[in-house]
N, C-alpha and C positions, 0 to 999 in steps of 0.2 A: 341258196342265194349267195351271190358273192358280195361281201361287204365293202370293197374298195377296188382300187385299180388292179387289173391283171398284172402279175409279175411277168418278166419274160419268159420264164420256164412255163407258166400257165398258158401263155399266149402261143408258144411254140408247140406245146403238147396237146393243145385243143381242149383244155379243161373248162372252158366257159360253159356254164350251165351244168357242170359235171358231166359232160358228154364224152367220158372215155373210162379206161380201165386203170388209169394212173392212181397211185396211193391218195393224192390229195382229192381226187374227184370221187373216190369210193368211201372215204371216211365220213362219218356222221357222228354228232354227239349222241351218247347214250346214258340216260340217267335212270336209276332205279332207287326208289325210296321206300324202306321196309319200316312199317310200324314197329316201335320198340317192343310192343306187346307179343310179337312173333318170336322173340328169342335173341340170341346173341349175335347181333348184326352190328357191324361197324358203322361209324358216321363219318362223313367227309372222306370216304375211302376211295381211292382211284387206282386203277389198273391199266397196264398196257398189253394185257393178254389179248390174243386174236379172238375176236367175237364177231357175230353177225346179228342182223335184224331178226332173223329167224330163231334166234335164241331167246328173244323177249317172251314169246308165248310160253314155252316150257318153264321159264323162270317164273312167271306169274302164276302158272298153273301150280307148280310146286309150293309156292308161298302160300296160295289158297287152299292147298291140300287136296288138289284134284289129281287123281290118277285114272287114266282111261287109255283104252286102245288108241284113241286119236292122238293124244300127246306122245305116246311111245313111238308112233309112226312118223313123227315129225322129223324133219332133217336137223333142226336145232337142238341145242343141248342147254340144260338149265344153267344159268350163271350164279345160282345160289351160292356155291363154294367160294365165289370171288367176293361175296358180300359179307362174309363172316368177319367178326373181330380179328380172328386169326385166319386170314385167307387161305383157301385151298387151291387146287389146281383143277383144270378141265380135262377130260378125256380127248376131246376134239382139239387138234392141233393146227387147223387150217380154216381159212374163211375163202368163199368163193364170190367172184363178181362176174358180171356178164354185160356186154354192150354191144350192140349191132353197129357197124359203121360202113358207109359207102366209100369206096376208094377216093372219090373227089373230096370228101370231107377231111382228108388228110392235108390237104393244101388250103381248103377255104369251106366255109359253112354255106354251100350253095343249095342245100336241100330245102324243100319247101317247108318243113317243120323245124329246120335249123339244127337237126341233131342226127341225121342219117337215117332216114325213114327206111326200114327194112323191106316194106311192102312195095317200094318203088324199085322193082327188079331190073328194069331195062331203061336205058342202055347202061346204066352205072349199077351193076349187080352188087348187092350187099354182101358183107362178110360178118361173121360173128366172132366175137372176141370173148374168151374166157380167161380169168386169172385165178391163181392158186396162191394164197398168201399164208406163209408161216411166219413164225417169229423172227427168222433170219432172211427169208427170201420172198420176192413176188415173181412168179413165173406166169407168163401169158402166152397164149396161142391163139391164132386167129384161122378160122375155117371158112369155106364157102357156106353161105346161108341160104337154106331152102325153107321158106316160111311155112310150106306145107308139111315138112317132116317134123317128127318128135324130137330126133337127135340129129346133130351135124355129122358129117362124114369125116371121123376123125383121122382117116388115113391121108386126107388132103390138107396139109398144113401150109398155109400161105405164109405165115410169119410167126417168128418166136420172140419173146422178151424175157430177159432175166435181170432182176436187180437185186443187189445185196442190200439188206436193211440190218446188217449186223452193226450194233451201236445205236439204232433209231431209238430216241427217247419218247417217241409218239407225238412230238410237236409238230405244228404245221410247217415249220422251216425244214424239219427233218424229212418230212413227206416229199419235199421238193429235192432236197439235197441228195437222197439216196436213190433217186430215179433219173439221173442224168447220163448214166452210161449203161448201155445195154450189153450185158455180158453173154448173151445167148450163143454168140458165134464164137466165143473165145474157147478154144480146144481145151484149156485147163478146167473149164466147167462143163465139159460135155457129159460126165457121169451125173452132175447135179441136174442138168437140163433133162436127161433121159428119165431119171428117177422122179422128178417132179412132173413131167409130162405124163408119166404113167399114173401118178396119183390124181392129177387133174382129170384125166379121162374116167378114172374110177369113180371119182367124186361126182362129177357131172352126170355120169350114167346112173349112178346110185339115186340121185335126187331128181331124175326126170319123172314127171307125173303127167298122165293123161288129163286133159280138162274135165272137170266134173260136170256132167250134163246139167243143163238147167231145168228146174222143175216148174217153171212158169211158162 
């Protein structure tokens, strides 16, 4: 929920209701409180390490001493190393985000649900956007969206985005400041775009899961 008036950047980028893949729209607060009885964990520790919501379950599972096949197959990684009095590092170096948009929503929120309903295919077909966020970069690509398919057609790239976050302190102001210039079409960043796109496709493909059949 937005706590105040929209900034010019938020309004132009369609970040109202977090309906986009921009940094400010994808960030959420994440707090983990560990009982002192569990060991050498810091207090009032903060981190700007790249993490995701899917990391919370493995984190809580490790703190609870749960080791199972289920937790090992999750896409997330335990954040316990970041919680230590002497913080460690994570193996995973990226975070994924995903959001569908209808082309008309680039200019106005005219969709019935206000945020680009991907099931409303005609006459304004939907597109799916994925972003791959590292400590330094946020790379995004948009593909035609087929709601009946498990994966998008990665060969059809409708648009790309590349934003440098080198120097980002993790503040809300920096979330806007570092995503005003799209570098994806800059020839000097062609190699970065190519490598990040390959990493994005690999990460999305690895995390695709068929829906679990209902038992009811």
